[in-house]
C-alpha positions, 0 to 999 in steps of 0.5 A, spaced: 499 499 500 502 507 498 505 511 503 500 515 507 498 522 504 501 528 508 495 532 508 491 532 515 484 531 511 487 524 509 487 521 516 487 513 518 480 513 519 478 514 511 477 508 507 480 507 500 472 508 497 472 514 502 479 517 499 476 515 492 470 520 493 475 525 496 479 525 490 472 526 485 470 531 488 476 535 488 476 534 481 470 539 481 473 545 483 479 545 479 475 544 473 472 550 474 479 554 474 483 549 469 482 547 462 481 539 462 487 539 457 492 542 461 490 538 467 495 534 470 494 528 475 500 532 479 495 538 479 490 534 482 495 531 487 498 538 489 490 540 490 489 535 496 497 535 499 498 528 496 503 525 492 502 524 485 504 516 486 499 516 492 493 518 487 496 513 481 494 508 487 487 510 487 486 512 479 490 509 473 490 515 470 487 522 468 482 518 463 480 513 469 479 519 474 474 523 469 470 516 467 469 515 474 467 522 475 462 521 469 459 515 472 458 518 479 454 523 476 450 519 472 448 515 477 446 520 482 442 523 476 438 516 475 437 516 482 433 523 481 430 519 475 427 514 479 424 518 484 421 523 479 418 517 475 414 514 481 411 521 483 404 522 482 401 526 477 401 529 470 408 528 466 409 535 466 409 535 473 414 529 473 418 532 468 419 539 472 421 535 478 426 531 474 429 537 471 429 541 477 432 535 480 438 535 474 440 542 475 441 541 482 446 535 481 449 539 475 450 545 480 451 542 487 453 535 485 461 535 486 461 531 480 457 536 476 463 540 473 466 533 470 460 535 465 465 540 462 469 535 459 468 532 453 466 524 452 471 523 447 477 524 453 474 517 455 477 510 452 472 507 447 470 502 453 469 507 458 465 511 453 461 506 451 459 504 458 457 511 460 453 512 454 449 506 456 447 510 462 446 516 459 441 513 454 437 510 459 436 517 461 435 520 455 429 515 453 426 516 460 426 524 458 423 523 452 418 518 455 416 523 459 415 529 453 411 523 449 406 522 455 405 530 456 404 530 448 398 524 449 395 528 455 395 534 451 400 538 456 405 539 450 405 540 443 412 537 440 413 535 433 419 531 434 420 528 442 427 525 440 429 532 439 426 535 444 429 531 449 436 533 446 435 540 446 432 540 454 438 535 456 443 540 453 440 546 455 441 543 462 448 540 461 450 547 459 449 550 466 456 546 468 459 551 463 457 558 466 455 557 472 460 559 478 458 559 485 460 567 486 455 568 480 449 573 481 444 567 481 444 562 486 442 555 485 435 555 488 434 561 483 436 557 477 433 551 479 426 554 480 427 559 474 430 554 469 425 549 468 419 554 467 423 557 461 424 549 458 417 546 459 414 553 456 417 551 450 414 544 450 407 546 452 401 546 448 
């Protein structure tokens, strides 16, 4: 096993999985400051006060670190999806809850900033695994829009394109949102769904 890290935050009470999670959370702040193409494992290690060698104990390389962050964000998003699909009420109510929940994940989730990175930076194997989960989410959004059209709540000619537009707008938040900005997470989470769903309404 690698030697213990020098930073106090790496106490002996932390498990391996807790340390991996802390490393992935640290990436969020770094990605808001640095271009991913110039980011190195040493940058991440320096931010955590650990050696690059210790960092490689938890992740094989930068691509592995990015992949794990993408997957953690997707797991969180699918959890929100399951909760919203279980809600009672019309499709618009469930879709609004889903959009709001996803926005809060993009803004507040420690893995949300990884959406800034492009999937081409993942290996073909990792990209295929991630896209399988993402496609499930996209199809669920399209299904909710389809149900809204059937119920007369939405008027959309191409629900597939509508789902892409909806998710694309949400994912773009990670590119312009900043904690020090004038818009709070709650304000964005309340305002954005209204704007997006307005474009779907009949």
